PATI-206211 format. One line per field, with one value per residue (C-alpha): residue in one letter; z, x, y; residue number from 1. Coordinates in pm, 1 decimal, decimal comma, padded with zeros to 6 digits. Layout:
residuo = A | ...
zz = Z | ...
xx = X | ...
yy = Y | ...
num = NUM | ...
REM end
This chain:
residuo = M | G | L | S | M | M | G | N | Q | L | N | R | R | P | R | S | V | V | T | N | A | V | V | K | H | G | I | F | S | K | S | K | E | A | I | T | Q | R | Q | D | T | V | N | K | L | V | N | K | A | Y | R | A | M | K | W | L | S | T | A | D | R | P | T | L | R | S | W | A | E | L | V | I | V | T | S | Q | A | F | N | N | L | M | G | E | G | I | L | Q | K | D | G | D | P | R | R | L | L | K | D | F | R | Q | L | K | L | A | Q | L | R | Y | E | E | A | L | L | M | T | P | A | A | R | A | A | V | L | G | G | K | D | G | A | P | I | D | L | V | A | H | F | A | K | T | V | T | P | D | K | D | N | G | E | T | E | K | E
zz = -03677,1 | -03426,8 | -03185,2 | -03366,7 | -03692,8 | -03518,5 | -03363,5 | -03705,1 | -03849,4 | -03567,7 | -03614,9 | -03991,2 | -04171,8 | -04463,6 | -04790,6 | -04989,0 | -04791,2 | -04989,4 | -04841,7 | -04885,8 | -04983,6 | -04807,5 | -04693,3 | -04776,3 | -04554,9 | -04482,8 | -04108,2 | -04128,7 | -04460,7 | -04447,3 | -04790,4 | -04810,1 | -04953,9 | -04675,5 | -04403,6 | -04565,6 | -04591,5 | -04222,0 | -04121,3 | -04336,5 | -04169,4 | -03823,3 | -03920,4 | -04055,1 | -03734,3 | -03518,2 | -03719,4 | -03707,6 | -03328,3 | -03291,9 | -03492,4 | -03288,5 | -02942,2 | -02897,7 | -02550,4 | -02684,3 | -02690,3 | -02859,0 | -02536,2 | -02599,6 | -02945,7 | -02849,2 | -02645,6 | -02921,1 | -03179,0 | -02965,9 | -02931,4 | -03309,7 | -03368,8 | -03115,5 | -03286,7 | -03613,7 | -03455,9 | -03263,0 | -03581,0 | -03761,2 | -03472,7 | -03481,3 | -03857,1 | -03814,2 | -03541,5 | -03751,5 | -04061,9 | -03910,5 | -03610,3 | -03238,5 | -03163,7 | -03264,8 | -03425,3 | -03083,3 | -02951,7 | -02735,9 | -02780,3 | -02996,6 | -02824,3 | -03037,7 | -02849,0 | -02522,4 | -02698,5 | -02850,7 | -02505,6 | -02373,3 | -02670,9 | -02604,4 | -02237,0 | -02333,4 | -02585,5 | -02312,3 | -02087,4 | -02361,5 | -02417,9 | -02047,5 | -02035,4 | -02333,0 | -02185,1 | -02479,7 | -02267,7 | -02097,3 | -01764,7 | -01786,4 | -01874,6 | -01591,2 | -01342,0 | -01437,4 | -01542,1 | -01322,0 | -01425,0 | -01765,9 | -01798,5 | -01726,9 | -01387,2 | -01115,9 | -00870,8 | -00526,3 | -00307,7 | 00017,2 | -00126,5 | -00276,8 | 00056,5 | 00240,7 | 00015,0 | 00042,8 | 00401,6 | 00704,1 | 01071,0 | 01263,5 | 01571,8 | 01784,2 | 01792,8 | 01632,5 | 01330,2 | 00974,7 | 00752,1 | 00382,9 | 00259,2
xx = -08483,9 | -08422,2 | -08685,1 | -08711,2 | -08794,1 | -09043,3 | -09216,1 | -09244,9 | -09404,4 | -09656,1 | -09761,7 | -09773,2 | -10071,8 | -10246,3 | -10060,3 | -10362,1 | -10548,7 | -10826,2 | -10983,8 | -11352,8 | -11420,6 | -11609,0 | -11384,4 | -11529,7 | -11388,8 | -11683,7 | -11706,9 | -12018,5 | -12146,0 | -12516,1 | -12556,8 | -12723,3 | -12405,9 | -12183,4 | -12419,8 | -12443,2 | -12064,9 | -12020,1 | -12282,2 | -12109,7 | -11777,9 | -11935,1 | -12102,0 | -11774,1 | -11593,7 | -11868,6 | -11867,4 | -11488,6 | -11496,6 | -11758,8 | -11540,1 | -11229,8 | -11389,3 | -11597,0 | -11717,2 | -11932,7 | -12304,7 | -12600,4 | -12656,1 | -12318,7 | -12422,5 | -12534,3 | -12217,0 | -12001,0 | -12171,9 | -12110,8 | -11746,5 | -11714,5 | -11866,7 | -11626,9 | -11330,8 | -11423,8 | -11474,0 | -11147,3 | -10964,8 | -11101,1 | -10992,8 | -10644,1 | -10616,4 | -10720,5 | -10462,2 | -10186,9 | -10290,1 | -10332,7 | -10101,4 | -10166,6 | -10085,9 | -10256,9 | -10063,1 | -10005,2 | -09848,9 | -10141,4 | -10272,4 | -10580,1 | -10906,4 | -10931,8 | -10629,8 | -10827,8 | -11130,2 | -10914,2 | -10785,4 | -11141,1 | -11245,8 | -10959,4 | -11058,0 | -11418,9 | -11300,0 | -11095,1 | -11403,8 | -11596,4 | -11302,4 | -11289,9 | -11665,9 | -11638,0 | -11329,9 | -11114,5 | -10808,5 | -10591,8 | -10629,9 | -11010,4 | -11013,6 | -10771,8 | -10987,3 | -11294,5 | -11151,9 | -10846,3 | -10504,6 | -10364,6 | -10558,8 | -10889,0 | -10936,7 | -11077,2 | -10823,6 | -10839,5 | -10789,0 | -10757,5 | -10476,8 | -10311,0 | -10305,4 | -10193,1 | -09885,8 | -09798,5 | -09891,8 | -09742,3 | -09813,7 | -09550,3 | -09478,3 | -09352,8 | -09661,5 | -09938,3 | -09966,0 | -09920,8 | -09639,3 | -09590,3 | -09294,7
yy = 02861,9 | 03137,1 | 03263,7 | 03596,4 | 03420,6 | 03192,9 | 03494,1 | 03655,9 | 03343,6 | 03318,2 | 03678,9 | 03689,4 | 03833,1 | 03665,0 | 03711,7 | 03816,8 | 04080,4 | 04237,5 | 04548,9 | 04622,2 | 04261,5 | 03988,6 | 03706,1 | 03365,5 | 03095,1 | 02867,1 | 02920,6 | 03135,6 | 03010,2 | 02929,3 | 02778,6 | 02441,1 | 02285,9 | 02421,8 | 02302,4 | 01959,2 | 01937,5 | 02024,7 | 01767,9 | 01504,2 | 01582,8 | 01549,6 | 01221,2 | 01079,6 | 01172,3 | 01020,6 | 00697,4 | 00677,0 | 00720,2 | 00445,1 | 00206,8 | 00290,5 | 00290,6 | -00022,2 | 00077,9 | 00361,3 | 00292,2 | 00459,2 | 00654,0 | 00822,1 | 00944,4 | 01299,9 | 01355,5 | 01210,7 | 01430,2 | 01740,8 | 01636,1 | 01598,1 | 01942,8 | 02088,8 | 01921,5 | 02091,1 | 02434,9 | 02402,1 | 02304,9 | 02611,5 | 02835,6 | 02684,1 | 02735,1 | 03098,3 | 03154,3 | 03000,1 | 03191,6 | 03533,9 | 03507,2 | 03492,8 | 03856,0 | 04178,0 | 04464,3 | 04621,2 | 04297,3 | 04187,4 | 03834,3 | 03798,1 | 03714,5 | 03403,3 | 03265,8 | 03272,6 | 03126,8 | 02852,2 | 02758,1 | 02738,1 | 02526,2 | 02284,5 | 02257,2 | 02186,9 | 01928,6 | 01758,3 | 01740,8 | 01561,0 | 01325,1 | 01244,6 | 01182,6 | 00947,4 | 00772,4 | 00877,8 | 00956,0 | 00693,6 | 00873,0 | 00867,1 | 00496,7 | 00415,9 | 00607,4 | 00405,5 | 00070,8 | 00046,1 | -00074,7 | -00154,9 | -00477,8 | -00304,3 | -00465,7 | -00241,0 | -00102,0 | -00261,2 | 00046,4 | -00151,6 | -00365,0 | -00057,5 | 00127,5 | -00187,6 | -00197,1 | 00172,5 | 00263,0 | 00088,8 | 00157,7 | 00351,7 | 00141,7 | 00432,6 | 00655,5 | 00449,2 | 00674,3 | 00564,7 | 00676,2 | 00653,3 | 00453,3
num = 1 | 2 | 3 | 4 | 5 | 6 | 7 | 8 | 9 | 10 | 11 | 12 | 13 | 14 | 15 | 16 | 17 | 18 | 19 | 20 | 21 | 22 | 23 | 24 | 25 | 26 | 27 | 28 | 29 | 30 | 31 | 32 | 33 | 34 | 35 | 36 | 37 | 38 | 39 | 40 | 41 | 42 | 43 | 44 | 45 | 46 | 47 | 48 | 49 | 50 | 51 | 52 | 53 | 54 | 55 | 56 | 57 | 58 | 59 | 60 | 61 | 62 | 63 | 64 | 65 | 66 | 67 | 68 | 69 | 70 | 71 | 72 | 73 | 74 | 75 | 76 | 77 | 78 | 79 | 80 | 81 | 82 | 83 | 84 | 85 | 86 | 87 | 88 | 89 | 90 | 91 | 92 | 93 | 94 | 95 | 96 | 97 | 98 | 99 | 100 | 101 | 102 | 103 | 104 | 105 | 106 | 107 | 108 | 109 | 110 | 111 | 112 | 113 | 114 | 115 | 116 | 117 | 118 | 119 | 120 | 121 | 122 | 123 | 124 | 125 | 126 | 127 | 128 | 129 | 130 | 131 | 132 | 133 | 134 | 135 | 136 | 137 | 138 | 139 | 140 | 141 | 142 | 143 | 144 | 145 | 146 | 147 | 148 | 149 | 150 | 151 | 152 | 153 | 154 | 155
REM end
């Protein structure tokens, strides 16, 4: 698929555009059923995360719940961008694109706080086996004294 075709797909408009009609998509729905369904989805995601990540405790529950809510909102924003395109008619990016980026950054912060990323776990737990990193031993291996001027140099 050429770049021109890909660009057209990214900027496509919904196939069924109805003017003067209210669009019902569930994002802003305030019905009891819609709210219950969203809460059920959040609860399922939270429970799934607890089963997958044994290190999470009950103290992590509010943070994990906020992460799950953010995952759902981010997913809805992504679906909207893919459905309606990332650019406006004049060729400028839609504001939702900037908002989506900010949502993803916020989601990453939650994932780091909950040790969901390998980098976050390595920073706290150490190496692959989970042992803490011995910084003194690490620097002793990588830094050697320079005998000529007394300074250290990196190998």
